[in-house]
N, CA, C and O atoms as a Maestro MAE file, in Angstrom:
{
 s_m_m2io_version
 :::
 2.0.0
}

f_m_ct {
 s_m_title
 :::
 protein
 m_atom[300] {
  # First column is atom index #
  i_m_mmod_type
  r_m_x_coord
  r_m_y_coord
  r_m_z_coord
  i_m_residue_number
  s_m_chain_name
  s_m_pdb_residue_name
  s_m_pdb_atom_name
  i_m_atomic_number
  :::
  1 25 -26.348 26.072 10.933 1 A "UNK " " N  " 7
  2 3 -25.433 25.390 11.802 1 A "UNK " " CA " 6
  3 2 -24.705 24.235 11.089 1 A "UNK " " C  " 6
  4 15 -25.355 23.336 10.557 1 A "UNK " " O  " 8
  5 25 -23.383 24.254 11.075 2 A "UNK " " N  " 7
  6 3 -22.565 23.212 10.401 2 A "UNK " " CA " 6
  7 2 -22.388 22.051 11.353 2 A "UNK " " C  " 6
  8 15 -21.988 22.262 12.498 2 A "UNK " " O  " 8
  9 25 -22.669 20.837 10.924 3 A "UNK " " N  " 7
  10 3 -22.466 19.656 11.749 3 A "UNK " " CA " 6
  11 2 -21.030 19.185 11.470 3 A "UNK " " C  " 6
  12 15 -20.529 19.143 10.346 3 A "UNK " " O  " 8
  13 25 -20.456 18.853 12.554 4 A "UNK " " N  " 7
  14 3 -18.987 18.340 12.490 4 A "UNK " " CA " 6
  15 2 -19.105 16.805 12.849 4 A "UNK " " C  " 6
  16 15 -19.567 16.436 13.928 4 A "UNK " " O  " 8
  17 25 -18.689 15.999 11.944 5 A "UNK " " N  " 7
  18 3 -18.730 14.504 12.225 5 A "UNK " " CA " 6
  19 2 -17.503 14.109 12.754 5 A "UNK " " C  " 6
  20 15 -16.473 14.119 12.080 5 A "UNK " " O  " 8
  21 25 -17.558 13.717 14.068 6 A "UNK " " N  " 7
  22 3 -16.325 13.466 14.780 6 A "UNK " " CA " 6
  23 2 -16.048 11.813 14.780 6 A "UNK " " C  " 6
  24 15 -15.131 11.312 15.432 6 A "UNK " " O  " 8
  25 25 -16.809 11.179 14.103 7 A "UNK " " N  " 7
  26 3 -16.722 9.758 14.054 7 A "UNK " " CA " 6
  27 2 -15.612 9.357 13.100 7 A "UNK " " C  " 6
  28 15 -15.772 9.554 11.895 7 A "UNK " " O  " 8
  29 25 -14.503 8.808 13.560 8 A "UNK " " N  " 7
  30 3 -13.325 8.549 12.629 8 A "UNK " " CA " 6
  31 2 -13.660 7.682 11.412 8 A "UNK " " C  " 6
  32 15 -13.004 7.813 10.379 8 A "UNK " " O  " 8
  33 25 -14.714 6.756 11.510 9 A "UNK " " N  " 7
  34 3 -15.085 5.848 10.409 9 A "UNK " " CA " 6
  35 2 -16.069 6.366 9.479 9 A "UNK " " C  " 6
  36 15 -16.438 5.702 8.509 9 A "UNK " " O  " 8
  37 25 -16.536 7.600 9.753 10 A "UNK " " N  " 7
  38 3 -17.547 8.293 8.986 10 A "UNK " " CA " 6
  39 2 -17.014 8.334 7.522 10 A "UNK " " C  " 6
  40 15 -17.795 8.070 6.609 10 A "UNK " " O  " 8
  41 25 -15.792 8.636 7.275 11 A "UNK " " N  " 7
  42 3 -15.163 8.770 5.959 11 A "UNK " " CA " 6
  43 2 -14.121 7.672 5.823 11 A "UNK " " C  " 6
  44 15 -12.934 7.962 5.974 11 A "UNK " " O  " 8
  45 25 -14.473 6.505 5.565 12 A "UNK " " N  " 7
  46 3 -13.518 5.339 5.604 12 A "UNK " " CA " 6
  47 2 -12.301 5.355 4.653 12 A "UNK " " C  " 6
  48 15 -11.307 4.653 4.831 12 A "UNK " " O  " 8
  49 25 -12.469 6.235 3.604 13 A "UNK " " N  " 7
  50 3 -11.410 6.305 2.612 13 A "UNK " " CA " 6
  51 2 -10.325 7.386 3.104 13 A "UNK " " C  " 6
  52 15 -9.233 7.406 2.535 13 A "UNK " " O  " 8
  53 25 -10.577 8.198 4.049 14 A "UNK " " N  " 7
  54 3 -9.694 9.266 4.306 14 A "UNK " " CA " 6
  55 2 -8.336 8.839 4.760 14 A "UNK " " C  " 6
  56 15 -7.334 9.489 4.464 14 A "UNK " " O  " 8
  57 25 -8.297 7.698 5.509 15 A "UNK " " N  " 7
  58 3 -7.020 7.097 5.870 15 A "UNK " " CA " 6
  59 2 -6.259 6.504 4.719 15 A "UNK " " C  " 6
  60 15 -5.029 6.537 4.677 15 A "UNK " " O  " 8
  61 25 -7.031 5.943 3.753 16 A "UNK " " N  " 7
  62 3 -6.404 5.308 2.658 16 A "UNK " " CA " 6
  63 2 -5.741 6.249 1.732 16 A "UNK " " C  " 6
  64 15 -4.857 5.848 0.976 16 A "UNK " " O  " 8
  65 25 -6.139 7.527 1.755 17 A "UNK " " N  " 7
  66 3 -5.581 8.548 0.898 17 A "UNK " " CA " 6
  67 2 -4.322 9.159 1.515 17 A "UNK " " C  " 6
  68 15 -3.761 10.035 0.858 17 A "UNK " " O  " 8
  69 25 -3.844 8.828 2.620 18 A "UNK " " N  " 7
  70 3 -2.612 9.411 3.079 18 A "UNK " " CA " 6
  71 2 -1.353 8.748 2.516 18 A "UNK " " C  " 6
  72 15 -1.226 7.524 2.487 18 A "UNK " " O  " 8
  73 25 -0.453 9.581 2.082 19 A "UNK " " N  " 7
  74 3 0.674 8.986 1.425 19 A "UNK " " CA " 6
  75 2 1.527 8.081 2.289 19 A "UNK " " C  " 6
  76 15 1.790 8.414 3.444 19 A "UNK " " O  " 8
  77 25 1.963 6.961 1.772 20 A "UNK " " N  " 7
  78 3 2.701 6.031 2.555 20 A "UNK " " CA " 6
  79 2 3.832 6.551 3.332 20 A "UNK " " C  " 6
  80 15 4.099 6.059 4.428 20 A "UNK " " O  " 8
  81 25 4.571 7.597 2.789 21 A "UNK " " N  " 7
  82 3 5.672 8.174 3.564 21 A "UNK " " CA " 6
  83 2 5.172 8.913 4.798 21 A "UNK " " C  " 6
  84 15 5.948 9.303 5.670 21 A "UNK " " O  " 8
  85 25 3.858 9.093 4.845 22 A "UNK " " N  " 7
  86 3 3.330 9.885 6.058 22 A "UNK " " CA " 6
  87 2 2.616 9.024 7.034 22 A "UNK " " C  " 6
  88 15 2.036 9.485 8.016 22 A "UNK " " O  " 8
  89 25 2.677 7.669 6.718 23 A "UNK " " N  " 7
  90 3 2.125 6.797 7.583 23 A "UNK " " CA " 6
  91 2 2.925 6.711 8.975 23 A "UNK " " C  " 6
  92 15 4.156 6.744 8.988 23 A "UNK " " O  " 8
  93 25 2.178 6.603 10.111 24 A "UNK " " N  " 7
  94 3 2.899 6.499 11.343 24 A "UNK " " CA " 6
  95 2 3.553 5.079 11.602 24 A "UNK " " C  " 6
  96 15 4.487 4.941 12.392 24 A "UNK " " O  " 8
  97 25 3.032 4.098 10.925 25 A "UNK " " N  " 7
  98 3 3.629 2.718 11.004 25 A "UNK " " CA " 6
  99 2 4.275 2.352 9.681 25 A "UNK " " C  " 6
  100 15 4.467 1.166 9.414 25 A "UNK " " O  " 8
  101 25 4.615 3.307 8.851 26 A "UNK " " N  " 7
  102 3 5.232 3.039 7.544 26 A "UNK " " CA " 6
  103 2 6.585 2.420 7.591 26 A "UNK " " C  " 6
  104 15 7.021 1.731 6.669 26 A "UNK " " O  " 8
  105 25 7.250 2.685 8.705 27 A "UNK " " N  " 7
  106 3 8.656 2.072 8.812 27 A "UNK " " CA " 6
  107 2 8.651 0.637 9.424 27 A "UNK " " C  " 6
  108 15 9.711 0.039 9.607 27 A "UNK " " O  " 8
  109 25 7.508 0.126 9.719 28 A "UNK " " N  " 7
  110 3 7.301 -1.232 10.279 28 A "UNK " " CA " 6
  111 2 7.497 -2.168 9.067 28 A "UNK " " C  " 6
  112 15 7.378 -1.737 7.920 28 A "UNK " " O  " 8
  113 25 7.799 -3.452 9.334 29 A "UNK " " N  " 7
  114 3 7.910 -4.459 8.327 29 A "UNK " " CA " 6
  115 2 6.601 -4.709 7.612 29 A "UNK " " C  " 6
  116 15 5.554 -4.787 8.254 29 A "UNK " " O  " 8
  117 25 6.638 -4.837 6.297 30 A "UNK " " N  " 7
  118 3 5.395 -5.021 5.515 30 A "UNK " " CA " 6
  119 2 4.651 -6.258 6.221 30 A "UNK " " C  " 6
  120 15 5.177 -7.123 6.922 30 A "UNK " " O  " 8
  121 25 3.285 -6.129 5.862 31 A "UNK " " N  " 7
  122 3 2.405 -7.144 6.348 31 A "UNK " " CA " 6
  123 2 2.516 -8.380 5.585 31 A "UNK " " C  " 6
  124 15 3.103 -8.355 4.503 31 A "UNK " " O  " 8
  125 25 1.992 -9.501 6.053 32 A "UNK " " N  " 7
  126 3 1.943 -10.739 5.275 32 A "UNK " " CA " 6
  127 2 1.111 -10.564 4.014 32 A "UNK " " C  " 6
  128 15 1.473 -11.073 2.953 32 A "UNK " " O  " 8
  129 25 0.064 -9.888 4.118 33 A "UNK " " N  " 7
  130 3 -0.701 -9.711 2.924 33 A "UNK " " CA " 6
  131 2 0.025 -8.916 1.788 33 A "UNK " " C  " 6
  132 15 -0.007 -9.251 0.604 33 A "UNK " " O  " 8
  133 25 0.684 -7.824 2.283 34 A "UNK " " N  " 7
  134 3 1.530 -7.000 1.349 34 A "UNK " " CA " 6
  135 2 2.553 -7.908 0.622 34 A "UNK " " C  " 6
  136 15 2.710 -7.897 -0.599 34 A "UNK " " O  " 8
  137 25 3.211 -8.670 1.462 35 A "UNK " " N  " 7
  138 3 4.346 -9.553 0.960 35 A "UNK " " CA " 6
  139 2 3.744 -10.549 -0.045 35 A "UNK " " C  " 6
  140 15 4.318 -10.738 -1.117 35 A "UNK " " O  " 8
  141 25 2.651 -11.165 0.254 36 A "UNK " " N  " 7
  142 3 2.031 -12.126 -0.737 36 A "UNK " " CA " 6
  143 2 1.676 -11.397 -2.106 36 A "UNK " " C  " 6
  144 15 2.064 -11.845 -3.186 36 A "UNK " " O  " 8
  145 25 0.926 -10.263 -1.986 37 A "UNK " " N  " 7
  146 3 0.495 -9.579 -3.138 37 A "UNK " " CA " 6
  147 2 1.704 -9.002 -3.842 37 A "UNK " " C  " 6
  148 15 1.686 -8.983 -5.073 37 A "UNK " " O  " 8
  149 25 2.687 -8.558 -3.230 38 A "UNK " " N  " 7
  150 3 3.887 -7.967 -3.934 38 A "UNK " " CA " 6
  151 2 4.570 -9.020 -4.645 38 A "UNK " " C  " 6
  152 15 5.034 -8.785 -5.760 38 A "UNK " " O  " 8
  153 25 4.689 -10.269 -4.058 39 A "UNK " " N  " 7
  154 3 5.392 -11.371 -4.685 39 A "UNK " " CA " 6
  155 2 4.637 -11.790 -6.019 39 A "UNK " " C  " 6
  156 15 5.259 -12.100 -7.036 39 A "UNK " " O  " 8
  157 25 3.238 -11.775 -5.939 40 A "UNK " " N  " 7
  158 3 2.472 -12.079 -7.073 40 A "UNK " " CA " 6
  159 2 2.622 -11.120 -8.133 40 A "UNK " " C  " 6
  160 15 2.788 -11.507 -9.290 40 A "UNK " " O  " 8
  161 25 2.574 -9.783 -7.804 41 A "UNK " " N  " 7
  162 3 2.633 -8.751 -8.804 41 A "UNK " " CA " 6
  163 2 4.074 -8.800 -9.399 41 A "UNK " " C  " 6
  164 15 4.202 -8.724 -10.621 41 A "UNK " " O  " 8
  165 25 5.092 -8.915 -8.641 42 A "UNK " " N  " 7
  166 3 6.471 -9.023 -9.157 42 A "UNK " " CA " 6
  167 2 6.643 -10.089 -10.208 42 A "UNK " " C  " 6
  168 15 7.267 -9.865 -11.246 42 A "UNK " " O  " 8
  169 25 6.052 -11.323 -9.915 43 A "UNK " " N  " 7
  170 3 6.070 -12.399 -10.846 43 A "UNK " " CA " 6
  171 2 5.280 -12.082 -12.092 43 A "UNK " " C  " 6
  172 15 5.747 -12.395 -13.188 43 A "UNK " " O  " 8
  173 25 4.119 -11.482 -11.991 44 A "UNK " " N  " 7
  174 3 3.245 -11.104 -13.145 44 A "UNK " " CA " 6
  175 2 3.899 -10.149 -14.032 44 A "UNK " " C  " 6
  176 15 3.775 -10.220 -15.255 44 A "UNK " " O  " 8
  177 25 4.655 -9.176 -13.388 45 A "UNK " " N  " 7
  178 3 5.337 -8.170 -14.060 45 A "UNK " " CA " 6
  179 2 6.604 -8.626 -14.721 45 A "UNK " " C  " 6
  180 15 7.195 -7.880 -15.502 45 A "UNK " " O  " 8
  181 25 7.034 -9.815 -14.435 46 A "UNK " " N  " 7
  182 3 8.283 -10.371 -14.987 46 A "UNK " " CA " 6
  183 2 9.499 -9.706 -14.266 46 A "UNK " " C  " 6
  184 15 10.585 -9.603 -14.837 46 A "UNK " " O  " 8
  185 25 9.289 -9.270 -13.025 47 A "UNK " " N  " 7
  186 3 10.353 -8.588 -12.305 47 A "UNK " " CA " 6
  187 2 10.342 -9.315 -10.841 47 A "UNK " " C  " 6
  188 15 9.907 -8.736 -9.846 47 A "UNK " " O  " 8
  189 25 10.824 -10.539 -10.817 48 A "UNK " " N  " 7
  190 3 10.804 -11.222 -9.509 48 A "UNK " " CA " 6
  191 2 11.790 -10.497 -8.486 48 A "UNK " " C  " 6
  192 15 11.662 -10.660 -7.272 48 A "UNK " " O  " 8
  193 25 12.716 -9.741 -9.005 49 A "UNK " " N  " 7
  194 3 13.687 -9.008 -8.144 49 A "UNK " " CA " 6
  195 2 13.002 -7.823 -7.400 49 A "UNK " " C  " 6
  196 15 13.567 -7.288 -6.445 49 A "UNK " " O  " 8
  197 25 11.795 -7.422 -7.838 50 A "UNK " " N  " 7
  198 3 11.126 -6.367 -7.270 50 A "UNK " " CA " 6
  199 2 10.560 -6.752 -5.871 50 A "UNK " " C  " 6
  200 15 10.169 -5.887 -5.087 50 A "UNK " " O  " 8
  201 25 10.534 -7.995 -5.608 51 A "UNK " " N  " 7
  202 3 10.143 -8.459 -4.215 51 A "UNK " " CA " 6
  203 2 11.337 -8.521 -3.284 51 A "UNK " " C  " 6
  204 15 12.314 -9.219 -3.553 51 A "UNK " " O  " 8
  205 25 11.251 -7.782 -2.183 52 A "UNK " " N  " 7
  206 3 12.322 -7.701 -1.286 52 A "UNK " " CA " 6
  207 2 11.562 -7.977 0.129 52 A "UNK " " C  " 6
  208 15 10.706 -7.190 0.533 52 A "UNK " " O  " 8
  209 25 11.894 -9.031 0.785 53 A "UNK " " N  " 7
  210 3 11.243 -9.308 2.079 53 A "UNK " " CA " 6
  211 2 11.614 -8.345 3.152 53 A "UNK " " C  " 6
  212 15 10.981 -8.339 4.208 53 A "UNK " " O  " 8
  213 25 12.630 -7.513 2.934 54 A "UNK " " N  " 7
  214 3 13.019 -6.454 3.906 54 A "UNK " " CA " 6
  215 2 12.332 -5.183 3.792 54 A "UNK " " C  " 6
  216 15 12.672 -4.246 4.515 54 A "UNK " " O  " 8
  217 25 11.328 -5.060 2.886 55 A "UNK " " N  " 7
  218 3 10.700 -3.754 2.694 55 A "UNK " " CA " 6
  219 2 9.844 -3.346 3.837 55 A "UNK " " C  " 6
  220 15 9.306 -4.219 4.518 55 A "UNK " " O  " 8
  221 25 9.676 -2.074 4.102 56 A "UNK " " N  " 7
  222 3 8.842 -1.589 5.158 56 A "UNK " " CA " 6
  223 2 7.412 -1.566 4.464 56 A "UNK " " C  " 6
  224 15 7.250 -1.788 3.264 56 A "UNK " " O  " 8
  225 25 6.389 -1.269 5.369 57 A "UNK " " N  " 7
  226 3 5.011 -1.149 4.904 57 A "UNK " " CA " 6
  227 2 4.844 -0.065 3.845 57 A "UNK " " C  " 6
  228 15 4.175 -0.247 2.828 57 A "UNK " " O  " 8
  229 25 5.519 1.136 4.145 58 A "UNK " " N  " 7
  230 3 5.352 2.179 3.077 58 A "UNK " " CA " 6
  231 2 6.125 1.771 1.821 58 A "UNK " " C  " 6
  232 15 5.571 1.936 0.733 58 A "UNK " " O  " 8
  233 25 7.326 1.266 1.875 59 A "UNK " " N  " 7
  234 3 8.119 0.900 0.676 59 A "UNK " " CA " 6
  235 2 7.281 -0.126 -0.091 59 A "UNK " " C  " 6
  236 15 7.134 -0.032 -1.310 59 A "UNK " " O  " 8
  237 25 6.742 -1.092 0.626 60 A "UNK " " N  " 7
  238 3 5.897 -2.288 -0.064 60 A "UNK " " CA " 6
  239 2 4.737 -1.509 -0.771 60 A "UNK " " C  " 6
  240 15 4.478 -1.816 -1.935 60 A "UNK " " O  " 8
  241 25 4.083 -0.605 -0.199 61 A "UNK " " N  " 7
  242 3 2.858 0.026 -0.678 61 A "UNK " " CA " 6
  243 2 3.241 0.717 -1.979 61 A "UNK " " C  " 6
  244 15 2.513 0.612 -2.966 61 A "UNK " " O  " 8
  245 25 4.404 1.443 -1.999 62 A "UNK " " N  " 7
  246 3 4.818 2.185 -3.143 62 A "UNK " " CA " 6
  247 2 5.201 1.326 -4.358 62 A "UNK " " C  " 6
  248 15 4.981 1.630 -5.530 62 A "UNK " " O  " 8
  249 25 5.789 0.242 -3.928 63 A "UNK " " N  " 7
  250 3 6.267 -0.774 -4.938 63 A "UNK " " CA " 6
  251 2 5.006 -1.502 -5.547 63 A "UNK " " C  " 6
  252 15 4.937 -1.726 -6.755 63 A "UNK " " O  " 8
  253 25 4.019 -1.860 -4.670 64 A "UNK " " N  " 7
  254 3 2.817 -2.354 -5.140 64 A "UNK " " CA " 6
  255 2 2.130 -1.482 -6.140 64 A "UNK " " C  " 6
  256 15 1.692 -1.929 -7.201 64 A "UNK " " O  " 8
  257 25 2.037 -0.154 -5.762 65 A "UNK " " N  " 7
  258 3 1.457 0.742 -6.692 65 A "UNK " " CA " 6
  259 2 2.078 0.812 -8.006 65 A "UNK " " C  " 6
  260 15 1.376 0.910 -9.013 65 A "UNK " " O  " 8
  261 25 3.393 0.767 -8.064 66 A "UNK " " N  " 7
  262 3 4.157 0.838 -9.371 66 A "UNK " " CA " 6
  263 2 3.915 -0.567 -10.195 66 A "UNK " " C  " 6
  264 15 3.738 -0.570 -11.413 66 A "UNK " " O  " 8
  265 25 3.926 -1.627 -9.479 67 A "UNK " " N  " 7
  266 3 3.706 -2.911 -10.204 67 A "UNK " " CA " 6
  267 2 2.268 -3.121 -10.619 67 A "UNK " " C  " 6
  268 15 2.014 -3.836 -11.588 67 A "UNK " " O  " 8
  269 25 1.296 -2.510 -9.906 68 A "UNK " " N  " 7
  270 3 -0.044 -2.485 -10.341 68 A "UNK " " CA " 6
  271 2 -0.224 -1.797 -11.712 68 A "UNK " " C  " 6
  272 15 -0.938 -2.275 -12.593 68 A "UNK " " O  " 8
  273 25 0.442 -0.686 -11.832 69 A "UNK " " N  " 7
  274 3 0.425 0.025 -13.118 69 A "UNK " " CA " 6
  275 2 1.012 -0.845 -14.200 69 A "UNK " " C  " 6
  276 15 0.475 -0.873 -15.308 69 A "UNK " " O  " 8
  277 25 2.097 -1.561 -13.932 70 A "UNK " " N  " 7
  278 3 2.707 -2.381 -15.024 70 A "UNK " " CA " 6
  279 2 1.930 -3.523 -15.389 70 A "UNK " " C  " 6
  280 15 1.954 -3.977 -16.533 70 A "UNK " " O  " 8
  281 25 1.147 -4.075 -14.341 71 A "UNK " " N  " 7
  282 3 0.390 -5.348 -14.710 71 A "UNK " " CA " 6
  283 2 -1.096 -4.975 -15.101 71 A "UNK " " C  " 6
  284 15 -1.819 -5.818 -15.633 71 A "UNK " " O  " 8
  285 25 -1.503 -3.795 -14.849 72 A "UNK " " N  " 7
  286 3 -2.825 -3.381 -15.166 72 A "UNK " " CA " 6
  287 2 -3.851 -3.766 -14.111 72 A "UNK " " C  " 6
  288 15 -5.061 -3.755 -14.337 72 A "UNK " " O  " 8
  289 25 -3.279 -4.124 -12.890 73 A "UNK " " N  " 7
  290 3 -4.159 -4.533 -11.734 73 A "UNK " " CA " 6
  291 2 -4.629 -3.321 -10.961 73 A "UNK " " C  " 6
  292 15 -5.577 -3.412 -10.181 73 A "UNK " " O  " 8
  293 25 -4.016 -2.246 -11.154 74 A "UNK " " N  " 7
  294 3 -4.351 -1.060 -10.392 74 A "UNK " " CA " 6
  295 2 -5.707 -0.473 -10.718 74 A "UNK " " C  " 6
  296 15 -6.223 -0.606 -11.827 74 A "UNK " " O  " 8
  297 25 -6.246 0.159 -9.750 75 A "UNK " " N  " 7
  298 3 -7.616 0.755 -9.862 75 A "UNK " " CA " 6
  299 2 -7.584 2.010 -10.661 75 A "UNK " " C  " 6
  300 15 -8.621 2.642 -10.860 75 A "UNK " " O  " 8
  :::
 }
 m_bond[299] {
  # First column is bond index #
  i_m_from
  i_m_to
  i_m_order
  :::
  1 1 2 1
  2 2 3 1
  3 3 4 2
  4 3 5 1
  5 5 6 1
  6 6 7 1
  7 7 8 2
  8 7 9 1
  9 9 10 1
  10 10 11 1
  11 11 12 2
  12 11 13 1
  13 13 14 1
  14 14 15 1
  15 15 16 2
  16 15 17 1
  17 17 18 1
  18 18 19 1
  19 19 20 2
  20 19 21 1
  21 21 22 1
  22 22 23 1
  23 23 24 2
  24 23 25 1
  25 25 26 1
  26 26 27 1
  27 27 28 2
  28 27 29 1
  29 29 30 1
  30 30 31 1
  31 31 32 2
  32 31 33 1
  33 33 34 1
  34 34 35 1
  35 35 36 2
  36 35 37 1
  37 37 38 1
  38 38 39 1
  39 39 40 2
  40 39 41 1
  41 41 42 1
  42 42 43 1
  43 43 44 2
  44 43 45 1
  45 45 46 1
  46 46 47 1
  47 47 48 2
  48 47 49 1
  49 49 50 1
  50 50 51 1
  51 51 52 2
  52 51 53 1
  53 53 54 1
  54 54 55 1
  55 55 56 2
  56 55 57 1
  57 57 58 1
  58 58 59 1
  59 59 60 2
  60 59 61 1
  61 61 62 1
  62 62 63 1
  63 63 64 2
  64 63 65 1
  65 65 66 1
  66 66 67 1
  67 67 68 2
  68 67 69 1
  69 69 70 1
  70 70 71 1
  71 71 72 2
  72 71 73 1
  73 73 74 1
  74 74 75 1
  75 75 76 2
  76 75 77 1
  77 77 78 1
  78 78 79 1
  79 79 80 2
  80 79 81 1
  81 81 82 1
  82 82 83 1
  83 83 84 2
  84 83 85 1
  85 85 86 1
  86 86 87 1
  87 87 88 2
  88 87 89 1
  89 89 90 1
  90 90 91 1
  91 91 92 2
  92 91 93 1
  93 93 94 1
  94 94 95 1
  95 95 96 2
  96 95 97 1
  97 97 98 1
  98 98 99 1
  99 99 100 2
  100 99 101 1
  101 101 102 1
  102 102 103 1
  103 103 104 2
  104 103 105 1
  105 105 106 1
  106 106 107 1
  107 107 108 2
  108 107 109 1
  109 109 110 1
  110 110 111 1
  111 111 112 2
  112 111 113 1
  113 113 114 1
  114 114 115 1
  115 115 116 2
  116 115 117 1
  117 117 118 1
  118 118 119 1
  119 119 120 2
  120 119 121 1
  121 121 122 1
  122 122 123 1
  123 123 124 2
  124 123 125 1
  125 125 126 1
  126 126 127 1
  127 127 128 2
  128 127 129 1
  129 129 130 1
  130 130 131 1
  131 131 132 2
  132 131 133 1
  133 133 134 1
  134 134 135 1
  135 135 136 2
  136 135 137 1
  137 137 138 1
  138 138 139 1
  139 139 140 2
  140 139 141 1
  141 141 142 1
  142 142 143 1
  143 143 144 2
  144 143 145 1
  145 145 146 1
  146 146 147 1
  147 147 148 2
  148 147 149 1
  149 149 150 1
  150 150 151 1
  151 151 152 2
  152 151 153 1
  153 153 154 1
  154 154 155 1
  155 155 156 2
  156 155 157 1
  157 157 158 1
  158 158 159 1
  159 159 160 2
  160 159 161 1
  161 161 162 1
  162 162 163 1
  163 163 164 2
  164 163 165 1
  165 165 166 1
  166 166 167 1
  167 167 168 2
  168 167 169 1
  169 169 170 1
  170 170 171 1
  171 171 172 2
  172 171 173 1
  173 173 174 1
  174 174 175 1
  175 175 176 2
  176 175 177 1
  177 177 178 1
  178 178 179 1
  179 179 180 2
  180 179 181 1
  181 181 182 1
  182 182 183 1
  183 183 184 2
  184 183 185 1
  185 185 186 1
  186 186 187 1
  187 187 188 2
  188 187 189 1
  189 189 190 1
  190 190 191 1
  191 191 192 2
  192 191 193 1
  193 193 194 1
  194 194 195 1
  195 195 196 2
  196 195 197 1
  197 197 198 1
  198 198 199 1
  199 199 200 2
  200 199 201 1
  201 201 202 1
  202 202 203 1
  203 203 204 2
  204 203 205 1
  205 205 206 1
  206 206 207 1
  207 207 208 2
  208 207 209 1
  209 209 210 1
  210 210 211 1
  211 211 212 2
  212 211 213 1
  213 213 214 1
  214 214 215 1
  215 215 216 2
  216 215 217 1
  217 217 218 1
  218 218 219 1
  219 219 220 2
  220 219 221 1
  221 221 222 1
  222 222 223 1
  223 223 224 2
  224 223 225 1
  225 225 226 1
  226 226 227 1
  227 227 228 2
  228 227 229 1
  229 229 230 1
  230 230 231 1
  231 231 232 2
  232 231 233 1
  233 233 234 1
  234 234 235 1
  235 235 236 2
  236 235 237 1
  237 237 238 1
  238 238 239 1
  239 239 240 2
  240 239 241 1
  241 241 242 1
  242 242 243 1
  243 243 244 2
  244 243 245 1
  245 245 246 1
  246 246 247 1
  247 247 248 2
  248 247 249 1
  249 249 250 1
  250 250 251 1
  251 251 252 2
  252 251 253 1
  253 253 254 1
  254 254 255 1
  255 255 256 2
  256 255 257 1
  257 257 258 1
  258 258 259 1
  259 259 260 2
  260 259 261 1
  261 261 262 1
  262 262 263 1
  263 263 264 2
  264 263 265 1
  265 265 266 1
  266 266 267 1
  267 267 268 2
  268 267 269 1
  269 269 270 1
  270 270 271 1
  271 271 272 2
  272 271 273 1
  273 273 274 1
  274 274 275 1
  275 275 276 2
  276 275 277 1
  277 277 278 1
  278 278 279 1
  279 279 280 2
  280 279 281 1
  281 281 282 1
  282 282 283 1
  283 283 284 2
  284 283 285 1
  285 285 286 1
  286 286 287 1
  287 287 288 2
  288 287 289 1
  289 289 290 1
  290 290 291 1
  291 291 292 2
  292 291 293 1
  293 293 294 1
  294 294 295 1
  295 295 296 2
  296 295 297 1
  297 297 298 1
  298 298 299 1
  299 299 300 2
  :::
 }
}
């Protein structure tokens, strides 16, 4: 008999793997934490123009990913 785990937090990384463009809240304004980290990464990458306070959560996440690759901060 196969056990189905219905607890949503049983696999905590499953939500983190969803593409930003598929987030239900992706079109909301980026969070304060995203804004702070994005600004830091943009400065470290020598691209201060990469920070745009008008970015959505999804847009900020994608830009953070790109800047992490440039700065070597990505996992």
